[in-house]
MDAnalysis code that builds the backbone (N, CA, C; Angstrom):
import MDAnalysis as mda
import numpy as np

u = mda.Universe.empty(723, n_residues=241, atom_resindex=np.repeat(np.arange(241), 3), trajectory=True)
u.add_TopologyAttr("name", ["N", "CA", "C"] * 241)
u.add_TopologyAttr("resid", np.arange(1, 242))
u.add_TopologyAttr("resname", ["MET", "ARG", "ILE", "LEU", "VAL", "PHE", "GLN", "HIS", "LEU", "ALA", "VAL", "GLU", "HIS", "PRO", "GLY", "SER", "PHE", "GLY", "ASP", "PHE", "TRP", "ARG", "ARG", "ASP", "GLY", "HIS", "GLU", "LEU", "LYS", "THR", "VAL", "GLU", "LEU", "ASP", "GLU", "GLY", "GLU", "SER", "ILE", "PRO", "ASP", "LEU", "ASP", "GLY", "PHE", "ASP", "LEU", "LEU", "ALA", "VAL", "MET", "GLY", "GLY", "PRO", "MET", "ASP", "THR", "TRP", "GLN", "GLU", "ASP", "ILE", "HIS", "SER", "TRP", "LEU", "THR", "ALA", "GLU", "LYS", "ALA", "ALA", "ILE", "ARG", "ARG", "TRP", "VAL", "LYS", "ASP", "MET", "GLY", "ARG", "PRO", "TYR", "LEU", "GLY", "ILE", "CYS", "LEU", "GLY", "HIS", "GLN", "LEU", "LEU", "ALA", "ASP", "ALA", "LEU", "GLY", "GLY", "LYS", "VAL", "SER", "LEU", "MET", "ALA", "ARG", "PRO", "GLU", "VAL", "GLY", "LEU", "ALA", "LYS", "VAL", "GLU", "LEU", "THR", "LYS", "ALA", "GLY", "ARG", "GLU", "ASP", "ARG", "LEU", "PHE", "HIS", "GLY", "VAL", "ASP", "GLY", "VAL", "PHE", "GLU", "THR", "LEU", "GLN", "TRP", "HIS", "GLY", "ALA", "GLU", "VAL", "SER", "VAL", "LEU", "PRO", "GLU", "HIS", "GLY", "GLU", "ILE", "LEU", "ALA", "THR", "ASN", "ALA", "ALA", "CYS", "PRO", "VAL", "GLN", "ALA", "MET", "LYS", "TRP", "GLY", "ARG", "HIS", "ALA", "TYR", "GLY", "PHE", "GLN", "TYR", "HIS", "MET", "GLU", "ILE", "THR", "ASP", "ARG", "THR", "VAL", "ALA", "ASP", "TRP", "LYS", "VAL", "ILE", "PRO", "GLU", "TYR", "CYS", "ALA", "SER", "LEU", "GLU", "THR", "ALA", "LEU", "GLY", "ALA", "GLU", "ARG", "ALA", "GLU", "ARG", "LEU", "ALA", "GLY", "GLU", "VAL", "ALA", "PRO", "HIS", "LEU", "SER", "ALA", "PHE", "GLN", "ARG", "ALA", "ALA", "GLU", "GLN", "ILE", "ASN", "ASP", "ASN", "PHE", "ILE", "ALA", "VAL", "VAL", "GLY", "ARG", "GLN", "THR", "VAL"])
u.atoms.positions = np.array([
    [-55.857, 39.666, 38.147],
    [-56.442, 38.355, 37.863],
    [-56.583, 38.150, 36.357],
    [-56.576, 36.906, 35.959],
    [-56.943, 36.539, 34.587],
    [-58.395, 36.090, 34.630],
    [-59.245, 36.794, 33.901],
    [-60.684, 36.569, 33.930],
    [-61.127, 35.959, 32.607],
    [-61.769, 34.807, 32.674],
    [-62.324, 34.139, 31.506],
    [-63.799, 34.488, 31.410],
    [-64.215, 34.992, 30.255],
    [-65.597, 35.427, 30.047],
    [-66.244, 34.544, 28.984],
    [-67.367, 33.904, 29.343],
    [-68.169, 33.179, 28.362],
    [-69.292, 34.101, 27.893],
    [-69.323, 34.381, 26.589],
    [-70.405, 35.177, 26.013],
    [-71.231, 34.315, 25.075],
    [-72.518, 34.672, 24.974],
    [-73.449, 33.916, 24.130],
    [-74.087, 34.806, 23.078],
    [-73.694, 36.081, 23.077],
    [-74.224, 37.080, 22.155],
    [-73.306, 38.293, 22.274],
    [-72.909, 38.863, 21.144],
    [-71.910, 39.942, 21.185],
    [-72.353, 41.121, 22.043],
    [-73.661, 41.430, 22.047],
    [-74.128, 42.602, 22.795],
    [-74.405, 42.289, 24.262],
    [-74.224, 41.035, 24.678],
    [-74.355, 40.678, 26.103],
    [-72.960, 40.408, 26.659],
    [-72.240, 41.496, 26.848],
    [-70.870, 41.462, 27.332],
    [-70.837, 41.906, 28.797],
    [-69.682, 41.918, 29.445],
    [-69.642, 42.292, 30.864],
    [-70.001, 43.739, 31.174],
    [-70.143, 44.597, 30.164],
    [-70.604, 45.959, 30.387],
    [-69.733, 46.707, 31.381],
    [-70.374, 47.279, 32.400],
    [-69.627, 48.073, 33.371],
    [-68.636, 47.226, 34.160],
    [-68.934, 45.948, 34.378],
    [-67.961, 45.093, 35.063],
    [-66.667, 45.002, 34.257],
    [-66.788, 44.857, 32.939],
    [-65.610, 44.821, 32.101],
    [-64.802, 46.102, 32.210],
    [-65.505, 47.233, 32.298],
    [-64.809, 48.515, 32.466],
    [-64.022, 48.540, 33.778],
    [-64.659, 48.077, 34.856],
    [-63.980, 48.056, 36.163],
    [-62.759, 47.147, 36.113],
    [-62.910, 45.957, 35.499],
    [-61.820, 44.991, 35.480],
    [-60.630, 45.513, 34.686],
    [-60.888, 46.110, 33.533],
    [-59.784, 46.660, 32.738],
    [-59.129, 47.836, 33.459],
    [-59.954, 48.678, 34.077],
    [-59.421, 49.810, 34.839],
    [-58.468, 49.353, 35.927],
    [-58.793, 48.245, 36.574],
    [-58.006, 47.764, 37.705],
    [-56.878, 46.826, 37.299],
    [-56.662, 46.694, 35.999],
    [-55.507, 45.950, 35.523],
    [-55.689, 44.455, 35.367],
    [-56.925, 43.971, 35.446],
    [-57.163, 42.547, 35.230],
    [-57.143, 42.232, 33.733],
    [-56.795, 41.028, 33.400],
    [-56.721, 40.577, 32.003],
    [-57.971, 39.785, 31.658],
    [-58.657, 40.158, 30.567],
    [-59.880, 39.473, 30.153],
    [-59.634, 38.632, 28.911],
    [-60.135, 37.415, 28.940],
    [-60.143, 36.528, 27.779],
    [-61.595, 36.170, 27.503],
    [-62.123, 36.643, 26.369],
    [-63.531, 36.418, 26.031],
    [-63.666, 35.286, 25.031],
    [-64.596, 34.369, 25.314],
    [-64.902, 33.269, 24.410],
    [-66.339, 33.443, 23.938],
    [-66.509, 33.618, 22.626],
    [-67.853, 33.754, 22.035],
    [-68.354, 32.356, 21.675],
    [-69.046, 31.729, 22.617],
    [-69.484, 30.354, 22.418],
    [-70.472, 30.230, 21.264],
    [-71.330, 31.230, 21.091],
    [-72.318, 31.184, 20.014],
    [-71.674, 31.315, 18.640],
    [-70.419, 31.790, 18.601],
    [-69.684, 31.911, 17.342],
    [-68.779, 30.707, 17.088],
    [-68.902, 29.692, 17.933],
    [-68.139, 28.469, 17.724],
    [-66.754, 28.468, 18.335],
    [-66.429, 29.475, 19.162],
    [-65.113, 29.493, 19.788],
    [-65.033, 28.429, 20.890],
    [-63.857, 27.851, 21.048],
    [-63.675, 26.747, 21.985],
    [-63.320, 27.245, 23.379],
    [-63.720, 26.488, 24.364],
    [-63.362, 26.787, 25.749],
    [-61.899, 26.428, 25.959],
    [-61.086, 27.364, 26.442],
    [-59.663, 27.079, 26.645],
    [-59.425, 26.255, 27.907],
    [-58.191, 25.877, 28.115],
    [-57.798, 25.216, 29.361],
    [-58.112, 26.147, 30.524],
    [-58.842, 25.658, 31.508],
    [-59.310, 26.498, 32.610],
    [-58.227, 26.813, 33.632],
    [-57.169, 26.034, 33.660],
    [-56.213, 26.127, 34.765],
    [-55.542, 27.489, 34.893],
    [-55.403, 28.219, 33.795],
    [-54.681, 29.476, 33.852],
    [-55.508, 30.688, 34.224],
    [-56.750, 30.490, 34.662],
    [-57.645, 31.614, 34.963],
    [-58.011, 31.649, 36.447],
    [-58.364, 32.851, 36.903],
    [-58.687, 33.066, 38.307],
    [-60.176, 33.267, 38.568],
    [-60.903, 33.746, 37.566],
    [-62.326, 34.051, 37.702],
    [-63.026, 33.683, 36.410],
    [-64.182, 33.051, 36.517],
    [-65.031, 32.756, 35.366],
    [-66.283, 33.616, 35.461],
    [-66.513, 34.443, 34.422],
    [-67.709, 35.282, 34.343],
    [-68.533, 34.806, 33.152],
    [-69.797, 34.476, 33.400],
    [-70.664, 33.934, 32.355],
    [-71.852, 34.871, 32.178],
    [-72.024, 35.358, 30.951],
    [-72.990, 36.406, 30.686],
    [-74.327, 35.843, 30.199],
    [-75.224, 36.753, 29.801],
    [-76.558, 36.359, 29.368],
    [-76.612, 35.947, 27.910],
    [-77.816, 35.640, 27.453],
    [-78.024, 35.243, 26.061],
    [-79.464, 34.858, 25.832],
    [-79.898, 34.814, 24.566],
    [-81.302, 34.537, 24.253],
    [-81.676, 33.067, 24.288],
    [-80.694, 32.201, 24.416],
    [-80.976, 30.768, 24.447],
    [-81.368, 30.325, 25.859],
    [-81.905, 29.123, 25.967],
    [-82.261, 28.564, 27.274],
    [-81.313, 27.432, 27.630],
    [-81.202, 27.158, 28.920],
    [-80.209, 26.202, 29.404],
    [-80.426, 24.792, 28.864],
    [-81.663, 24.466, 28.496],
    [-81.991, 23.107, 28.076],
    [-81.917, 22.919, 26.550],
    [-81.449, 23.907, 25.820],
    [-81.482, 23.856, 24.354],
    [-80.194, 23.291, 23.741],
    [-79.669, 22.217, 24.320],
    [-78.463, 21.604, 23.768],
    [-78.668, 21.086, 22.346],
    [-79.913, 20.733, 21.993],
    [-80.160, 20.246, 20.636],
    [-79.984, 21.349, 19.602],
    [-80.198, 22.595, 20.000],
    [-80.026, 23.740, 19.100],
    [-78.636, 24.336, 19.248],
    [-78.164, 24.413, 20.485],
    [-76.858, 25.007, 20.788],
    [-76.003, 23.934, 21.460],
    [-75.330, 23.130, 20.659],
    [-74.632, 21.955, 21.199],
    [-73.521, 22.334, 22.173],
    [-72.989, 23.556, 22.053],
    [-71.905, 23.991, 22.932],
    [-72.352, 24.162, 24.380],
    [-73.673, 24.203, 24.626],
    [-74.161, 24.309, 25.996],
    [-73.698, 23.132, 26.863],
    [-73.588, 21.964, 26.254],
    [-73.160, 20.779, 27.006],
    [-71.747, 20.975, 27.544],
    [-70.833, 21.413, 26.681],
    [-69.455, 21.651, 27.111],
    [-69.378, 22.815, 28.086],
    [-70.200, 23.836, 27.876],
    [-70.172, 24.980, 28.778],
    [-70.595, 24.579, 30.187],
    [-71.677, 23.824, 30.293],
    [-72.142, 23.409, 31.621],
    [-71.121, 22.491, 32.305],
    [-70.469, 21.650, 31.524],
    [-69.429, 20.793, 32.095],
    [-68.264, 21.638, 32.613],
    [-67.900, 22.678, 31.867],
    [-66.809, 23.558, 32.289],
    [-67.182, 24.319, 33.556],
    [-68.424, 24.801, 33.621],
    [-68.890, 25.513, 34.819],
    [-68.871, 24.583, 36.031],
    [-69.369, 23.374, 35.847],
    [-69.390, 22.407, 36.955],
    [-67.971, 22.106, 37.435],
    [-67.055, 21.874, 36.502],
    [-65.668, 21.602, 36.890],
    [-65.062, 22.805, 37.596],
    [-65.305, 23.999, 37.064],
    [-64.726, 25.219, 37.625],
    [-65.186, 25.449, 39.066],
    [-66.482, 25.327, 39.269],
    [-67.062, 25.668, 40.575],
    [-66.940, 24.522, 41.565],
    [-67.285, 23.335, 41.114],
    [-67.387, 22.208, 42.051],
    [-66.044, 21.519, 42.271],
    [-65.311, 21.278, 41.195],
    [-64.062, 20.524, 41.317],
    [-62.868, 21.432, 41.621],
    [-62.803, 22.598, 40.949],
    [-61.664, 23.499, 41.122],
    [-61.894, 24.507, 42.240],
    [-63.159, 24.751, 42.602],
    [-63.473, 25.644, 43.705],
    [-63.072, 27.087, 43.467],
    [-63.184, 27.553, 42.238],
    [-62.741, 28.901, 41.905],
    [-63.909, 29.878, 41.758],
    [-63.641, 31.180, 41.824],
    [-64.707, 32.189, 41.827],
    [-65.477, 32.254, 40.515],
    [-66.778, 32.463, 40.655],
    [-67.684, 32.474, 39.509],
    [-68.659, 33.633, 39.660],
    [-68.900, 34.328, 38.545],
    [-69.898, 35.392, 38.502],
    [-70.771, 35.158, 37.281],
    [-72.058, 34.880, 37.506],
    [-72.985, 34.628, 36.402],
    [-74.107, 35.643, 36.392],
    [-74.453, 36.129, 35.220],
    [-75.535, 37.095, 35.077],
    [-76.564, 36.559, 34.095],
    [-77.828, 36.570, 34.492],
    [-78.980, 36.147, 33.688],
    [-78.796, 34.691, 33.243],
    [-78.523, 34.425, 31.969],
    [-78.281, 33.045, 31.556],
    [-77.129, 32.433, 32.343],
    [-76.098, 33.228, 32.635],
    [-74.973, 32.722, 33.419],
    [-75.371, 32.308, 34.823],
    [-76.342, 32.986, 35.389],
    [-76.932, 32.629, 36.687],
    [-77.674, 31.303, 36.570],
    [-78.466, 31.157, 35.513],
    [-79.237, 29.940, 35.308],
    [-78.332, 28.748, 35.007],
    [-77.273, 28.988, 34.236],
    [-76.344, 27.898, 33.922],
    [-75.625, 27.395, 35.163],
    [-75.327, 28.295, 36.092],
    [-74.714, 27.874, 37.355],
    [-75.630, 26.897, 38.081],
    [-76.897, 27.254, 38.190],
    [-77.853, 26.375, 38.877],
    [-77.987, 25.044, 38.153],
    [-78.155, 25.087, 36.838],
    [-78.329, 23.878, 36.039],
    [-77.110, 22.973, 36.143],
    [-75.921, 23.548, 36.010],
    [-74.693, 22.752, 36.021],
    [-74.477, 22.038, 37.343],
    [-75.022, 22.594, 38.425],
    [-74.819, 22.017, 39.752],
    [-75.995, 21.163, 40.218],
    [-76.941, 20.886, 39.311],
    [-78.034, 19.983, 39.649],
    [-79.341, 20.644, 39.990],
    [-79.434, 21.971, 39.859],
    [-80.703, 22.660, 40.053],
    [-81.579, 22.554, 38.814],
    [-82.643, 23.341, 38.792],
    [-83.570, 23.283, 37.662],
    [-83.912, 24.686, 37.209],
    [-83.965, 24.862, 35.885],
    [-84.365, 26.126, 35.274],
    [-85.608, 25.869, 34.453],
    [-86.610, 26.753, 34.593],
    [-87.893, 26.562, 33.925],
    [-88.364, 27.858, 33.289],
    [-89.256, 27.714, 32.300],
    [-89.897, 28.892, 31.737],
    [-90.810, 29.523, 32.778],
    [-90.860, 30.851, 32.778],
    [-91.778, 31.570, 33.652],
    [-93.153, 31.644, 32.984],
    [-94.179, 31.828, 33.783],
    [-95.517, 32.003, 33.225],
    [-95.581, 33.274, 32.384],
    [-94.810, 34.282, 32.764],
    [-94.762, 35.552, 32.048],
    [-93.359, 36.127, 32.193],
    [-92.757, 36.612, 31.092],
    [-91.412, 37.186, 31.210],
    [-91.384, 38.355, 32.191],
    [-90.254, 38.498, 32.859],
    [-90.026, 39.653, 33.721],
    [-89.057, 40.577, 32.983],
    [-89.583, 41.688, 32.493],
    [-88.790, 42.633, 31.706],
    [-89.101, 44.040, 32.181],
    [-88.061, 44.856, 32.347],
    [-88.246, 46.238, 32.764],
    [-87.716, 46.471, 34.168],
    [-88.052, 47.611, 34.712],
    [-87.599, 47.960, 36.054],
    [-88.411, 47.198, 37.101],
    [-87.731, 46.680, 38.107],
    [-88.407, 45.937, 39.172],
    [-87.554, 45.971, 40.432],
    [-88.203, 45.999, 41.561],
    [-87.487, 45.996, 42.832],
    [-87.163, 44.566, 43.253],
    [-86.027, 44.440, 43.921],
    [-85.533, 43.174, 44.444],
    [-85.161, 43.383, 45.906],
    [-85.380, 42.356, 46.729],
    [-85.104, 42.459, 48.164],
    [-84.080, 41.410, 48.586],
    [-83.123, 41.821, 49.389],
    [-82.160, 40.872, 49.929],
    [-82.830, 39.967, 50.960],
    [-82.461, 38.693, 50.933],
    [-82.892, 37.770, 51.976],
    [-81.991, 37.949, 53.197],
    [-82.293, 37.214, 54.254],
    [-81.431, 37.256, 55.443],
    [-80.002, 36.838, 55.067],
    [-79.897, 35.782, 54.255],
    [-78.568, 35.331, 53.825],
    [-77.876, 36.396, 52.988],
    [-78.640, 37.098, 52.149],
    [-78.062, 38.157, 51.339],
    [-77.566, 39.318, 52.173],
    [-78.349, 39.693, 53.180],
    [-77.941, 40.810, 54.038],
    [-76.677, 40.474, 54.827],
    [-76.465, 39.189, 55.083],
    [-75.304, 38.770, 55.861],
    [-74.083, 38.455, 54.999],
    [-74.274, 38.402, 53.680],
    [-73.177, 38.043, 52.793],
    [-72.331, 39.272, 52.479],
    [-71.014, 39.108, 52.529],
    [-70.104, 40.237, 52.280],
    [-70.285, 40.830, 50.886],
    [-70.808, 40.049, 49.943],
    [-70.986, 40.556, 48.592],
    [-71.909, 41.763, 48.559],
    [-72.883, 41.812, 49.476],
    [-73.871, 42.893, 49.465],
    [-73.595, 43.950, 50.527],
    [-72.377, 43.971, 51.051],
    [-72.023, 45.004, 52.007],
    [-72.191, 46.384, 51.367],
    [-72.918, 47.268, 52.040],
    [-73.144, 48.605, 51.522],
    [-74.286, 48.719, 50.543],
    [-75.003, 47.634, 50.284],
    [-76.138, 47.629, 49.356],
    [-77.434, 47.703, 50.153],
    [-78.375, 48.529, 49.706],
    [-79.669, 48.642, 50.387],
    [-80.399, 47.306, 50.393],
    [-81.251, 47.116, 51.376],
    [-82.001, 45.871, 51.484],
    [-83.017, 45.674, 50.383],
    [-83.543, 46.772, 49.857],
    [-84.465, 46.738, 48.713],
    [-83.927, 47.712, 47.674],
    [-83.849, 47.287, 46.420],
    [-83.241, 48.140, 45.407],
    [-83.866, 47.878, 44.034],
    [-83.739, 48.878, 43.156],
    [-84.272, 48.811, 41.796],
    [-83.307, 48.036, 40.906],
    [-83.861, 47.272, 39.975],
    [-83.042, 46.508, 39.036],
    [-83.646, 46.596, 37.635],
    [-82.839, 46.210, 36.647],
    [-83.361, 45.975, 35.302],
    [-83.465, 44.470, 35.094],
    [-84.637, 44.026, 34.682],
    [-84.898, 42.611, 34.421],
    [-85.142, 42.408, 32.924],
    [-84.686, 41.228, 32.421],
    [-84.985, 40.900, 31.022],
    [-84.825, 39.402, 30.841],
    [-85.801, 38.643, 31.317],
    [-85.685, 37.184, 31.237],
    [-87.062, 36.535, 31.202],
    [-87.106, 35.371, 30.533],
    [-88.337, 34.595, 30.455],
    [-88.217, 33.235, 31.107],
    [-87.033, 32.924, 31.647],
    [-86.805, 31.680, 32.391],
    [-86.261, 32.045, 33.758],
    [-86.305, 31.091, 34.668],
    [-85.860, 31.353, 36.037],
    [-85.318, 30.078, 36.669],
    [-84.519, 30.251, 37.687],
    [-84.103, 29.110, 38.505],
    [-85.302, 28.707, 39.359],
    [-85.863, 27.549, 39.068],
    [-87.064, 27.098, 39.779],
    [-86.741, 26.152, 40.930],
    [-85.589, 25.495, 40.876],
    [-85.126, 24.631, 41.965],
    [-83.646, 24.921, 42.180],
    [-83.279, 25.307, 43.397],
    [-81.879, 25.558, 43.710],
    [-81.069, 24.270, 43.654],
    [-79.796, 24.360, 43.259],
    [-78.934, 23.190, 43.431],
    [-78.716, 22.912, 44.913],
    [-78.394, 21.686, 45.244],
    [-78.110, 21.340, 46.639],
    [-77.025, 22.251, 47.183],
    [-77.229, 22.758, 48.366],
    [-76.325, 23.674, 49.062],
    [-76.367, 25.103, 48.518],
    [-77.252, 25.383, 47.580],
    [-77.391, 26.750, 47.088],
    [-78.162, 27.604, 48.083],
    [-77.891, 28.918, 48.071],
    [-78.565, 29.866, 48.947],
    [-79.167, 30.994, 48.128],
    [-80.394, 31.390, 48.439],
    [-81.001, 32.551, 47.794],
    [-80.546, 33.802, 48.534],
    [-79.986, 34.748, 47.799],
    [-79.496, 35.989, 48.390],
    [-80.411, 37.182, 48.119],
    [-81.180, 37.122, 47.042],
    [-82.100, 38.213, 46.705],
    [-83.310, 37.621, 46.006],
    [-84.465, 38.298, 46.168],
    [-85.715, 37.713, 45.701],
    [-86.726, 38.799, 45.355],
    [-87.754, 38.436, 44.609],
    [-88.970, 39.239, 44.492],
    [-90.120, 38.312, 44.141],
    [-91.331, 38.855, 44.057],
    [-92.513, 38.016, 43.859],
    [-92.526, 37.367, 42.482],
    [-92.016, 38.067, 41.469],
    [-92.054, 37.539, 40.113],
    [-91.076, 36.394, 39.913],
    [-89.941, 36.452, 40.607],
    [-88.863, 35.470, 40.414],
    [-88.148, 35.284, 41.749],
    [-88.454, 34.244, 42.486],
    [-87.920, 34.096, 43.848],
    [-86.397, 34.011, 43.933],
    [-85.732, 33.501, 42.889],
    [-84.275, 33.371, 42.946],
    [-83.652, 34.472, 42.074],
    [-83.516, 35.657, 42.635],
    [-82.934, 36.784, 41.912],
    [-81.410, 36.818, 42.038],
    [-80.903, 36.298, 43.125],
    [-79.456, 36.144, 43.281],
    [-79.225, 34.909, 44.138],
    [-78.167, 34.178, 43.851],
    [-77.878, 32.958, 44.588],
    [-76.374, 32.814, 44.788],
    [-76.032, 31.979, 45.755],
    [-74.632, 31.661, 46.041],
    [-74.509, 30.157, 46.194],
    [-73.387, 29.638, 45.709],
    [-73.067, 28.229, 45.932],
    [-71.610, 28.148, 46.373],
    [-71.367, 27.468, 47.470],
    [-70.008, 27.337, 47.963],
    [-69.466, 28.659, 48.490],
    [-68.157, 28.816, 48.432],
    [-67.524, 30.000, 49.015],
    [-67.700, 31.248, 48.180],
    [-67.639, 31.099, 46.850],
    [-67.594, 32.301, 46.018],
    [-68.095, 32.077, 44.595],
    [-69.163, 31.325, 44.449],
    [-69.855, 31.211, 43.162],
    [-71.189, 31.931, 43.291],
    [-71.361, 32.993, 42.521],
    [-72.547, 33.844, 42.627],
    [-73.261, 33.954, 41.281],
    [-74.582, 33.988, 41.340],
    [-75.399, 34.207, 40.153],
    [-76.415, 35.298, 40.405],
    [-76.641, 36.122, 39.386],
    [-77.607, 37.225, 39.452],
    [-78.563, 37.112, 38.273],
    [-79.851, 37.055, 38.547],
    [-80.828, 37.035, 37.469],
    [-80.993, 38.416, 36.831],
    [-80.864, 39.451, 37.625],
    [-81.064, 40.824, 37.135],
    [-79.762, 41.385, 36.571],
    [-79.877, 42.551, 35.934],
    [-78.750, 43.137, 35.216],
    [-78.242, 44.394, 35.915],
    [-77.027, 44.289, 36.475],
    [-76.329, 45.462, 37.025],
    [-75.359, 46.046, 36.025],
    [-74.963, 45.243, 35.056],
    [-73.823, 45.566, 34.196],
    [-74.161, 46.512, 33.051],
    [-75.416, 46.949, 32.950],
    [-75.861, 47.650, 31.755],
    [-75.184, 49.009, 31.584],
    [-75.143, 49.443, 30.333],
    [-74.610, 50.748, 29.961],
    [-75.706, 51.535, 29.263],
    [-75.360, 52.708, 28.782],
    [-76.359, 53.531, 28.099],
    [-76.749, 52.970, 26.737],
    [-76.063, 51.919, 26.264],
    [-76.388, 51.294, 24.975],
    [-77.212, 50.023, 25.126],
    [-77.346, 49.516, 26.336],
    [-77.885, 48.172, 26.532],
    [-79.295, 48.001, 25.986],
    [-80.229, 48.854, 26.374],
    [-81.623, 48.667, 25.942],
    [-81.724, 48.735, 24.427],
    [-81.061, 49.709, 23.821],
    [-81.100, 49.841, 22.362],
    [-80.501, 48.616, 21.673],
    [-79.402, 48.106, 22.215],
    [-78.745, 46.941, 21.620],
    [-79.603, 45.685, 21.760],
    [-80.231, 45.512, 22.916],
    [-80.962, 44.279, 23.176],
    [-82.328, 44.239, 22.501],
    [-82.975, 45.366, 22.339],
    [-84.343, 45.340, 21.815],
    [-84.407, 44.948, 20.345],
    [-83.260, 44.943, 19.637],
    [-83.263, 44.510, 18.240],
    [-83.035, 43.003, 18.118],
    [-82.719, 42.330, 19.217],
    [-82.598, 40.869, 19.210],
    [-84.007, 40.287, 19.222],
    [-84.379, 39.461, 18.226],
    [-85.774, 39.014, 18.111],
    [-86.357, 38.423, 19.391],
    [-85.611, 37.548, 20.056],
    [-86.131, 36.911, 21.275],
    [-86.340, 37.945, 22.382],
    [-85.442, 38.917, 22.480],
    [-85.563, 39.932, 23.513],
    [-86.701, 40.896, 23.211],
    [-86.852, 41.231, 21.928],
    [-87.951, 42.111, 21.535],
    [-89.295, 41.464, 21.846],
    [-89.404, 40.160, 21.579],
    [-90.661, 39.453, 21.838],
    [-90.991, 39.444, 23.320],
    [-90.004, 39.160, 24.174],
    [-90.276, 39.129, 25.613],
    [-90.574, 40.525, 26.141],
    [-89.914, 41.530, 25.571],
    [-90.158, 42.913, 25.966],
    [-91.606, 43.308, 25.698],
    [-92.096, 42.997, 24.509],
    [-93.463, 43.375, 24.149],
    [-94.487, 42.520, 24.892],
    [-94.151, 41.248, 25.166],
    [-95.066, 40.411, 25.954],
    [-95.224, 40.958, 27.364],
    [-94.123, 41.383, 27.942],
    [-94.141, 41.850, 29.332],
    [-94.742, 43.245, 29.472],
    [-94.432, 44.139, 28.530],
    [-94.787, 45.550, 28.708],
    [-95.827, 46.063, 27.714],
    [-96.044, 45.327, 26.628],
    [-96.881, 45.861, 25.561],
    [-96.047, 46.726, 24.629],
    [-96.466, 46.830, 23.377],
    [-95.663, 47.511, 22.359],
    [-95.403, 48.973, 22.698],
    [-96.418, 49.663, 23.206],
    [-96.257, 51.098, 23.457],
    [-95.258, 51.345, 24.578],
    [-95.398, 50.655, 25.688],
    [-94.467, 50.880, 26.796],
    [-93.078, 50.335, 26.477],
    [-93.023, 49.281, 25.655],
    [-91.726, 48.749, 25.259],
    [-90.888, 49.814, 24.577],
    [-91.521, 50.659, 23.802],
    [-90.795, 51.737, 23.119],
    [-90.253, 52.765, 24.104],
    [-90.829, 52.835, 25.279],
    [-90.406, 53.828, 26.260],
    [-89.376, 53.297, 27.257],
    [-88.999, 52.019, 27.128],
    [-88.155, 51.413, 28.156],
    [-86.824, 52.140, 28.313],
    [-86.187, 52.493, 27.209],
    [-84.894, 53.176, 27.311],
    [-85.017, 54.458, 28.119],
    [-86.103, 55.187, 27.900],
    [-86.327, 56.423, 28.647],
    [-86.593, 56.167, 30.118],
    [-87.264, 55.054, 30.434],
    [-87.526, 54.715, 31.834],
    [-86.242, 54.293, 32.551],
    [-85.356, 53.636, 31.821],
    [-84.123, 53.126, 32.426],
    [-83.088, 54.236, 32.618],
    [-83.056, 55.188, 31.697],
    [-81.990, 56.205, 31.681],
    [-81.747, 56.883, 33.031],
    [-82.789, 57.306, 33.752],
    [-82.523, 57.975, 35.033],
    [-81.885, 57.073, 36.090],
    [-81.918, 55.756, 35.863],
    [-81.383, 54.810, 36.841],
    [-79.968, 54.357, 36.512],
    [-79.422, 54.766, 35.365],
    [-78.137, 54.231, 34.922],
    [-77.008, 54.514, 35.904],
    [-76.984, 55.730, 36.445],
    [-75.916, 56.063, 37.392],
    [-76.004, 55.194, 38.638],
    [-77.230, 54.973, 39.123],
    [-77.411, 54.132, 40.309],
    [-77.032, 52.683, 40.011],
    [-77.377, 52.198, 38.814],
    [-77.009, 50.834, 38.449],
    [-75.486, 50.693, 38.388],
    [-74.804, 51.697, 37.852],
    [-73.348, 51.620, 37.780],
    [-72.718, 51.649, 39.166],
    [-73.265, 52.479, 40.042],
    [-72.736, 52.515, 41.414],
    [-72.946, 51.167, 42.099],
    [-74.114, 50.576, 41.894],
    [-74.395, 49.266, 42.494],
    [-73.445, 48.204, 41.941],
    [-73.222, 48.251, 40.628],
    [-72.309, 47.285, 40.012],
    [-70.898, 47.456, 40.561],
    [-70.467, 48.707, 40.749],
    [-69.124, 48.944, 41.263],
    [-69.002, 48.466, 42.708],
    [-70.058, 48.669, 43.498],
    [-70.039, 48.198, 44.882],
    [-69.953, 46.675, 44.928],
    [-70.777, 46.007, 44.109],
    [-70.746, 44.551, 44.057],
    [-69.386, 44.072, 43.557],
    [-68.862, 44.721, 42.532],
    [-67.552, 44.329, 42.014],
    [-66.471, 44.459, 43.084],
    [-66.444, 45.605, 43.770],
    [-65.433, 45.806, 44.813],
    [-65.563, 44.757, 45.908],
    [-66.807, 44.471, 46.311],
    [-67.030, 43.452, 47.336],
    [-66.596, 42.075, 46.851],
    [-66.931, 41.775, 45.600],
    [-66.606, 40.464, 45.038],
    [-65.093, 40.264, 44.985],
    [-64.381, 41.271, 44.496],
    [-62.916, 41.163, 44.419],
    [-62.330, 40.996, 45.820],
    [-62.898, 41.707, 46.807],
    [-62.425, 41.574, 48.181],
    [-62.672, 40.178, 48.730],
    [-63.833, 39.598, 48.371],
    [-64.175, 38.258, 48.851],
    [-63.246, 37.208, 48.252],
    [-62.973, 37.322, 46.965],
    [-62.239, 36.259, 46.282],
    [-60.752, 36.532, 46.100],
    [-60.328, 37.769, 46.334],
    [-58.969, 38.160, 45.981],
    [-57.881, 37.313, 46.594],
    [-58.065, 36.877, 47.825],
    [-57.036, 36.092, 48.493],
    [-57.166, 34.598, 48.227],
    [-58.194, 34.227, 47.429],
    [-58.431, 32.805, 47.221],
    [-58.170, 32.409, 45.774],
    [-57.634, 33.336, 44.970],
    [-57.343, 33.026, 43.584],
    [-55.959, 32.417, 43.456],
    [-55.729, 31.803, 42.292],
    [-54.421, 31.166, 42.057],
    [-53.415, 32.219, 41.637],
])
């Protein structure tokens, strides 16, 4: 497949998903929207992957490229009907582009947290082989507060009810992070917005320990990401151009 990746920050890349895709011979084209790169013609791509970032979906006045990005996502998913994978901001942009609502949370959700599959999630092929309740890494201060019409919640927890969602046949969004590597926490904690949410959620002392808390879970996160990736490719593989 030819995979188009929208990035909003150099250190918020596809991580382990990118490793799987390159290993399996897929071609990646990355667009750094925050660096002013333009969105290419969408017709030549099979999958759109949209990653996280420190900006919010409603900040078009600060990040004018958000308007074009949301239009591209809407065209890709709604008009072209092609596969979509969104993580964190990419999850929120999917909801926003399709008419849902994204709002600030009362308190950021940062650190390790359990997530539970809904009935729809347990029945969706994307989560085949995934436990009904599982550990995740969270790092967000906004959430999908209203689903777009026809959207389905696939995973949830008390802090953020829409942890994973699906729209249509094969557009998926994940609020939590499966894609992380052994560099992720160190790379993200130096980003001012991420550092602020980290300390708000955990306090300065525990924030310093986050990398150590995450490290024992890295292998499990990678296995989960690989399972989701394999399932996703199986779901969409016969429906790509």
